[in-house]
NUNU-761728 format. One line per 8 residues: number of its first residue (from 1); their letters; for each residue x, z, y of N, C-alpha, C. Coordinates in Angstrom, 3 decimals, m for minus. Atoms other than C-alpha are relative to their C-alpha. Layout:
N
NUM> A> X:Z:Y:X:Z:Y:X:Z:Y ~ ...;
***
This chain:
150
1> XXXXXXXX> m1.391:0.231:0.347:m65.695:3.667:105.296:0.882:0.731:1.005 ~ m0.946:m0.741:m0.818:m62.767:5.694:106.622:1.318:m0.764:0.041 ~ m1.274:0.693:m0.177:m59.607:4.141:108.017:1.114:1.039:m0.036 ~ m1.086:m0.953:0.220:m56.412:5.925:106.867:1.351:m0.699:0.047 ~ m1.385:0.450:0.114:m52.637:5.577:107.033:0.602:0.756:m1.178 ~ m0.576:m0.648:1.182:m50.979:6.264:103.676:1.362:0.588:0.334 ~ m1.303:m0.642:m0.178:m48.064:8.711:103.702:0.775:0.054:m1.309 ~ m0.617:0.050:1.316:m47.349:8.472:99.954:m0.507:m1.248:m0.716;
9> XXXXXXXX> 0.456:1.122:0.807:m47.619:5.722:97.374:m1.196:0.446:m0.830 ~ 1.204:m0.272:0.785:m51.078:5.658:95.780:m0.252:m1.222:m0.872 ~ 0.197:1.117:0.924:m51.604:3.528:92.682:m1.280:m0.742:0.321 ~ 1.121:0.906:m0.242:m53.948:0.582:93.166:m0.561:0.085:1.417 ~ 0.484:m0.076:m1.370:m54.244:1.344:96.883:1.042:m0.493:0.992 ~ m1.011:0.481:m0.926:m50.958:0.903:98.724:1.236:0.866:0.046 ~ m1.291:m0.647:m0.194:m47.528:2.031:99.848:m0.048:0.851:1.272 ~ m0.045:m0.775:m1.247:m46.553:4.541:102.560:0.079:m0.922:1.216;
17> XXXXXXXX> 0.022:0.792:m1.216:m47.284:3.149:106.002:m1.093:m1.046:0.026 ~ 1.088:0.973:0.029:m50.126:0.893:104.867:m1.254:0.601:0.629 ~ 1.280:m0.411:m0.569:m53.384:1.100:106.811:m1.082:m0.527:m0.932 ~ 1.018:0.377:0.971:m56.317:1.101:104.366:m1.351:0.556:0.417 ~ 1.353:m0.510:m0.177:m60.059:1.546:104.456:m0.533:0.384:m1.365 ~ 0.522:m0.504:1.259:m61.548:3.698:101.709:m1.342:0.679:0.261 ~ 1.277:m0.687:m0.140:m64.887:5.341:101.063:0.241:1.423:0.487 ~ m0.128:m1.311:m0.637:m65.505:8.595:102.896:0.315:1.111:m1.004;
25> XXXXXXXX> m0.210:m1.053:0.990:m65.646:10.759:99.760:1.397:m0.024:m0.589 ~ m1.354:0.131:0.547:m62.363:9.415:98.366:1.015:0.531:0.997 ~ m0.907:m0.495:m1.036:m60.651:10.138:101.679:m0.120:1.510:0.128 ~ 0.243:m1.425:m0.252:m62.225:13.562:102.170:0.382:0.888:m1.186 ~ m0.185:m0.848:1.177:m61.923:14.831:98.584:1.318:m0.192:m0.724 ~ m1.222:0.249:0.756:m58.712:13.256:97.298:1.214:m0.253:0.890 ~ m1.185:0.408:m0.749:m56.365:11.573:99.783:0.419:1.012:1.065 ~ m0.352:m0.920:m1.089:m56.516:13.969:102.738:0.422:1.387:m0.491;
33> XXXXXXXX> m0.451:m1.333:0.452:m56.347:17.317:100.842:1.372:0.001:m0.662 ~ m1.301:0.087:0.678:m53.288:16.131:98.857:1.092:m0.532:0.924 ~ m0.934:0.531:m1.001:m51.594:14.843:102.053:0.580:m1.352:m0.402 ~ m0.410:1.350:0.331:m51.411:11.325:100.623:m0.262:m0.950:1.163 ~ 0.357:0.862:m1.122:m52.847:9.966:103.883:m0.339:0.856:1.213 ~ 0.451:m0.630:m1.233:m53.606:10.798:107.493:m1.049:m0.922:0.616 ~ 1.047:0.808:m0.637:m56.581:9.648:109.538:0.642:m0.963:0.997 ~ m0.503:0.993:m0.929:m55.991:6.495:111.557:m0.528:0.309:1.385;
41> XXXXXXXX> 0.328:m0.084:m1.420:m55.935:7.004:115.318:1.017:m0.869:0.722 ~ m0.991:0.800:m0.732:m54.155:5.113:118.066:1.349:0.711:0.023 ~ m1.254:m0.763:m0.001:m51.561:7.910:118.221:0.686:m0.042:m1.353 ~ m0.573:0.028:1.342:m51.097:7.967:114.454:0.492:m1.388:m0.368 ~ m0.428:1.371:0.289:m50.765:4.188:114.398:1.444:m0.223:0.424 ~ m1.393:0.116:m0.433:m47.464:4.604:116.234:0.960:0.535:m1.066 ~ m0.837:m0.563:1.066:m46.164:6.578:113.213:0.216:m0.987:m1.139 ~ m0.092:0.964:1.095:m46.664:3.590:110.917:1.395:m0.597:m0.085;
49> XXXXXXXX> m1.343:0.594:0.010:m43.343:2.053:111.950:1.033:0.952:m0.567 ~ m0.976:m0.958:0.520:m41.402:5.253:111.227:m0.205:0.237:m1.491 ~ 0.269:m0.172:1.431:m43.121:5.677:107.846:0.536:m1.201:m0.773 ~ m0.483:1.195:0.681:m42.322:2.069:106.901:1.518:m0.095:0.040 ~ m1.464:0.010:m0.070:m38.710:2.445:108.092:0.584:0.943:m1.037 ~ m0.476:m0.945:1.009:m38.248:5.507:105.872:m0.201:m0.567:m1.400 ~ 0.258:0.606:1.307:m39.819:3.635:102.943:1.029:m1.072:m0.310 ~ m0.952:1.078:0.265:m37.507:0.665:103.357:1.414:0.541:m0.199;
57> XXXXXXXX> m1.318:m0.602:0.209:m34.458:2.955:103.540:0.157:0.479:m1.436 ~ m0.051:m0.501:1.377:m35.346:4.392:100.105:m0.129:m1.105:m1.029 ~ 0.350:1.052:0.950:m36.364:1.105:98.513:1.224:m0.790:m0.451 ~ m0.986:0.936:0.519:m34.255:m1.155:96.343:m0.458:m1.375:0.453 ~ 0.427:1.241:m0.625:m34.326:m4.448:98.243:0.209:m1.234:m0.874 ~ m0.376:1.204:0.728:m32.707:m6.906:95.867:m0.486:0.075:m1.443 ~ 0.507:0.060:1.368:m34.263:m7.971:92.558:1.135:0.169:m1.006 ~ m1.140:m0.128:0.916:m30.807:m8.224:90.940:0.448:1.450:m0.111;
65> XXXXXXXX> m0.340:m1.421:0.041:m29.997:m4.621:91.919:m1.018:0.774:m0.819 ~ 1.060:m0.673:0.751:m33.350:m3.527:90.504:0.166:m0.236:m1.497 ~ m0.227:0.296:1.420:m32.610:m5.281:87.210:1.201:0.765:m0.545 ~ m1.183:m0.759:0.428:m29.178:m3.598:87.048:m0.348:1.470:m0.194 ~ 0.407:m1.404:0.130:m30.717:m0.165:87.640:m0.886:0.176:m1.226 ~ 0.856:m0.057:1.182:m33.360:m0.891:84.984:0.841:m0.010:m1.275 ~ m0.863:0.070:1.181:m30.641:m1.817:82.480:0.720:1.324:m0.226 ~ m0.663:m1.304:0.130:m28.783:1.448:83.200:m0.958:1.057:m0.534;
73> XXXXXXXX> 0.970:m1.014:0.400:m31.941:3.527:82.796:m0.446:m0.162:m1.446 ~ 0.491:0.241:1.355:m33.027:1.873:79.552:1.110:m0.024:m1.048 ~ m1.113:0.131:0.941:m29.531:1.772:77.987:0.028:1.130:m1.026 ~ m0.051:m1.132:0.932:m29.586:5.253:76.471:m0.914:1.105:0.507 ~ 0.909:m1.077:m0.406:m31.831:8.334:76.500:0.646:0.936:1.019 ~ m0.443:m0.939:m1.022:m31.570:10.756:79.407:m0.345:1.403:m0.473 ~ 0.221:m1.379:0.421:m31.146:14.437:78.515:m0.421:0.859:1.187 ~ 0.494:m0.929:m1.008:m33.164:16.967:80.534:m0.013:1.376:m0.649;
81> XXXXXXXX> m0.030:m1.341:0.588:m32.371:20.618:79.846:m0.886:0.933:0.820 ~ 0.957:m0.911:m0.622:m35.074:23.191:80.567:m0.051:1.294:m0.801 ~ 0.174:m1.281:0.699:m35.836:26.809:79.697:m1.158:m0.124:m0.977 ~ 1.042:0.092:1.029:m37.816:27.070:76.471:m0.047:1.296:m0.799 ~ 0.189:m1.182:0.817:m39.225:29.830:74.320:0.020:m0.350:m1.469 ~ 0.048:0.219:1.445:m39.755:30.164:70.588:m0.956:m1.149:m0.321 ~ 0.854:1.092:0.441:m41.226:27.163:68.826:0.090:m1.238:0.870 ~ m0.181:1.188:m0.821:m40.019:24.690:71.446:m0.968:m0.120:1.159;
89> XXXXXXXX> 0.930:0.053:m1.136:m42.652:25.575:74.050:0.767:0.319:1.274 ~ m0.689:m0.167:m1.268:m41.492:25.323:77.638:m0.685:1.053:0.861 ~ 0.560:m0.883:m1.008:m41.980:27.835:80.418:m0.472:m0.887:1.147 ~ 0.500:0.947:m0.986:m44.197:25.559:82.510:0.141:m1.407:m0.545 ~ m0.152:1.395:0.396:m43.653:21.801:82.453:1.258:m0.563:0.639 ~ m1.161:0.676:m0.564:m40.763:19.460:83.124:m0.444:m0.662:1.299 ~ 0.380:0.557:m1.293:m40.905:18.539:86.807:0.587:m1.391:0.192 ~ m0.473:1.344:m0.304:m40.491:15.041:88.167:1.356:0.083:0.704;
97> XXXXXXXX> m1.283:m0.187:m0.672:m37.643:16.357:90.340:1.133:0.209:m0.991 ~ m1.016:m0.230:1.037:m35.756:17.577:87.264:0.317:m1.292:m0.741 ~ m0.215:1.281:0.673:m36.246:14.201:85.595:0.827:m0.926:0.886 ~ m0.745:0.854:m0.929:m35.005:12.368:88.702:1.458:0.439:0.103 ~ m1.371:m0.500:m0.059:m31.930:14.612:88.934:0.784:m0.381:m1.248 ~ m0.676:0.360:1.252:m31.102:14.006:85.262:0.301:m1.498:m0.055 ~ m0.230:1.450:m0.013:m31.505:10.235:85.705:1.112:m0.369:0.968 ~ m1.045:0.285:m0.979:m29.328:10.215:88.823:1.367:0.392:m0.542;
105> XXXXXXXX> m1.268:m0.465:0.562:m26.631:12.199:87.027:0.453:m0.903:m1.155 ~ m0.351:0.799:1.172:m26.756:10.070:83.870:0.394:m1.428:0.358 ~ m0.231:1.416:m0.285:m26.803:6.638:85.498:0.842:m0.242:1.242 ~ m0.732:0.197:m1.235:m25.144:7.175:88.871:m0.791:m0.765:1.044 ~ 0.851:0.687:m0.974:m28.024:5.355:90.566:m0.934:1.008:0.649 ~ 0.870:m0.894:m0.738:m30.396:6.876:93.077:m1.453:m0.328:m0.330 ~ 1.388:0.194:0.393:m33.868:7.178:91.499:m0.862:0.942:0.826 ~ 0.905:m0.788:m0.825:m36.622:8.350:93.839:m1.062:0.636:m0.893;
113> XXXXXXXX> 0.944:m0.696:0.873:m38.829:10.987:92.211:m1.438:m0.471:0.220 ~ 1.350:0.498:m0.254:m41.904:9.440:93.826:m0.317:m1.238:m0.823 ~ 0.181:1.233:0.770:m41.397:6.352:91.660:m0.069:0.253:m1.503 ~ 0.030:m0.343:1.424:m41.478:8.221:88.318:m1.427:0.357:m0.390 ~ 1.338:m0.279:0.510:m44.741:8.220:86.353:0.141:0.635:m1.377 ~ m0.153:m0.742:1.243:m44.812:10.882:83.654:m1.211:m0.168:m0.909 ~ 1.223:0.053:0.806:m48.415:10.448:82.510:m0.483:1.424:m0.230 ~ 0.375:m1.376:0.328:m49.277:13.684:80.704:1.178:0.930:0.273;
121> XXXXXXXX> m1.111:m0.944:m0.232:m47.243:16.797:81.679:0.792:0.246:m1.283 ~ m0.883:m0.228:1.144:m44.253:17.348:79.394:0.177:1.504:m0.160 ~ m0.021:m1.437:0.204:m44.579:20.850:77.904:0.656:0.411:m1.316 ~ m0.674:m0.313:1.256:m42.664:20.629:74.603:1.356:m0.695:m0.041 ~ m1.308:0.613:0.195:m39.103:19.878:73.571:m0.141:m1.270:m0.822 ~ 0.002:1.200:0.829:m38.256:16.536:72.025:0.109:m1.265:0.821 ~ m0.115:1.308:m0.634:m38.361:12.846:72.839:m1.306:m0.358:0.706 ~ 1.144:0.427:m0.807:m40.678:11.551:75.565:0.376:m1.296:0.702;
129> XXXXXXXX> m0.253:1.242:m0.721:m41.048:8.332:77.520:m0.723:0.041:1.342 ~ 0.573:0.054:m1.338:m41.631:7.905:81.266:0.224:m1.398:0.564 ~ m0.099:1.294:m0.661:m42.099:4.869:83.496:0.566:0.203:1.394 ~ m0.594:m0.050:m1.330:m39.976:4.288:86.593:m0.233:m1.352:0.664 ~ 0.205:1.224:m0.776:m41.031:1.738:89.219:1.217:m0.178:0.910 ~ m1.248:0.193:m0.725:m37.599:0.605:90.398:m0.213:m0.903:1.210 ~ 0.242:1.042:m0.999:m38.910:m2.319:92.463:m1.457:m0.422:m0.200 ~ 1.392:0.409:0.227:m42.420:m3.710:93.036:m0.191:m0.920:m1.201;
137> XXXXXXXX> 0.115:0.918:1.126:m41.708:m6.311:90.344:0.721:0.487:m1.252 ~ m0.814:m0.460:1.120:m39.481:m4.212:88.036:m0.376:1.439:m0.353 ~ 0.234:m1.347:0.493:m40.497:m1.214:85.929:0.865:0.223:m1.230 ~ m0.864:m0.353:1.125:m38.314:0.602:83.419:m0.682:1.071:m0.840 ~ 0.476:m1.025:0.928:m39.383:2.537:80.330:1.212:0.834:m0.404 ~ m1.168:m0.858:0.217:m36.971:5.480:80.133:m0.323:1.033:m1.070 ~ 0.146:m1.008:1.042:m36.522:7.643:77.051:0.645:1.291:0.453 ~ m0.509:m1.315:m0.364:m36.107:11.357:77.744:0.158:0.849:m1.242;
145> XXXXXX> m0.163:m1.034:1.003:m34.716:13.998:75.437:m0.080:1.332:0.729 ~ 0.162:m1.317:m0.630:m36.028:17.374:76.562:0.624:1.005:m0.955 ~ m0.730:m0.957:0.827:m33.622:20.019:75.249:m0.018:1.368:0.663 ~ 0.002:m1.368:m0.512:m33.513:23.794:75.610:1.351:0.295:0.637 ~ m1.257:m0.375:m0.651:m30.941:25.079:78.080:0.503:1.278:m0.624 ~ m0.631:m1.177:0.616:m28.533:27.737:76.952:m0.121:1.200:0.885;
***
């Protein structure tokens, strides 16, 4: 088993700043190459506080605020404009950053792109649905309209 400090949120494992023990292969082949975690050492353990402070600065602390943000996100579809070719095929895929920017512009709330789960990459125009984890207890299903930019 390898002891790691998470630097990003990993589903079913933990939040940034959490100290976890995982199997050697999972650490070596997945978490470390993608920079989702760093090896635990006494020196790195001192970074845990700064990682957790940054996480709490980005987090929505109050359940009522989270419910209000969820209501804004689910109220109406969010339009994301991207470059597209003939037949509605996109040049690449819609990025999570572009989705977060469109949500922030549409709702006026600050949605962190790390909390958006797209599922399969979005590569065609039209209506899509993504999940946003607003709060540990609150998730929002957001409808996206991917439209071609002019």
